[in-house]
Structure formats: C-alpha cells, structure tokens
C-alpha positions in Angstrom: 81.1 85.8 68.6 79.2 87.0 71.7 80.6 84.2 74.0 84.2 85.3 73.2 83.0 88.8 74.1 81.5 88.1 77.3 84.7 86.1 78.3 86.9 89.4 77.6 84.4 91.3 79.7 84.5 89.0 82.7 88.4 89.1 82.6 88.4 92.6 82.3 86.1 93.2 85.5 87.9 90.6 87.3 91.2 92.4 86.8 89.5 95.7 87.8 88.6 94.1 91.0 91.5 92.9 91.7 93.5 96.1 91.1 90.9 97.9 93.5 91.8 95.1 96.1 95.4 95.9 95.6 95.3 99.6 96.0 92.8 99.2 99.3 95.5 96.6 100.8 98.3 99.3 99.8 96.5 102.0 101.8 95.9 99.9 104.8 100.0 99.1 104.8 100.7 102.8 104.4 98.5 103.5 107.4 99.8 100.7 109.4 103.5 102.0 109.3 102.4 105.4 109.9 100.7 104.2 113.2 103.7 102.1 113.8 106.0 104.5 113.3 104.4 107.0 115.8 103.7 104.4 118.2 106.2 101.7 117.5 108.6 102.4 120.9 105.4 102.3 123.0 104.0 98.9 121.5 107.7 97.3 121.7 107.8 97.9 125.4 104.3 97.0 126.1 105.0 93.7 124.2 108.0 93.2 126.5 106.3 94.1 129.6 103.8 91.3 128.6 106.1 88.8 127.8 108.0 89.2 131.1 104.6 89.2 133.4 103.6 85.8 131.3 106.9 84.3 132.4 106.5 85.1 136.1 109.0 88.4 135.9 108.2 91.8 137.1 107.8 94.2 134.2 107.6 97.8 135.9 110.4 98.9 134.1 108.9 98.1 130.5 105.6 99.4 131.7 106.8 102.6 132.7 109.0 102.9 129.5 106.0 102.2 127.6 103.9 105.1 129.6 106.7 107.5 128.8 107.1 106.3 125.0 103.4 107.0 124.7 103.6 110.3 126.2 106.0 111.1 124.1 104.0 110.2 121.2 101.5 112.2 122.1 103.5 115.4 122.5 104.8 115.0 118.7 101.4 114.0 117.4 100.4 117.6 118.9 103.3 119.6 116.8 102.3 121.3 113.3 104.7 119.8 111.0 105.2 120.5 107.1 105.7 117.7 104.4 109.5 118.4 104.3 109.7 117.2 108.0 107.0 114.7 108.3 109.0 111.8 109.8 111.6 113.8 111.4 111.0 112.9 115.2 109.5 109.4 114.6 111.4 106.5 116.1 113.9 104.6 114.0 
C-alpha cells in the first residue's frame, strides 16, 4: 500500500512541476509579444539592413528606417496610457 501512495505523490509533484514550467513559458511568451509589438518595426528594418549588407548591397535606407522606428517606439513608450488603449499605437 505504501508504494502505491508514494507513486501517486510522485506523479502529483511531477504534474505540479510541469504546470509551473508552463506558466513560466507563458509569461515569457507574453513578454516577448509585448517587446516585439513595441519594437517590431525597428527589428524588421534592422534585419532587412543586415541581410542587404551581407549580400553586399548598401542598406542606408533600412538603417535610417530602423533609427526612425526606434525613435518612434521611444516616444510611444514615454506616453501614459490606460488599459483601454494599451495597444492602440503598436505596429500592426
């Protein structure tokens, strides 16, 4: 009987550990979505610029667009917003 109850307890603990892991992964995913929503345009422009530079093509336009997007994100990040409009200015 005791071995049976130990096995049940071990399974419950394993399930609890998995649930904690899932919650942590979900929190990281939500944070990543928020960061990408704020800086997505800048990240896309920087990636395009790097790809062009690696290919040997001048990427001044993309680098300038990335700087502009970063400045816009900084301005949006400084504004106060309520929960009703928390995603109103983010890039789509």
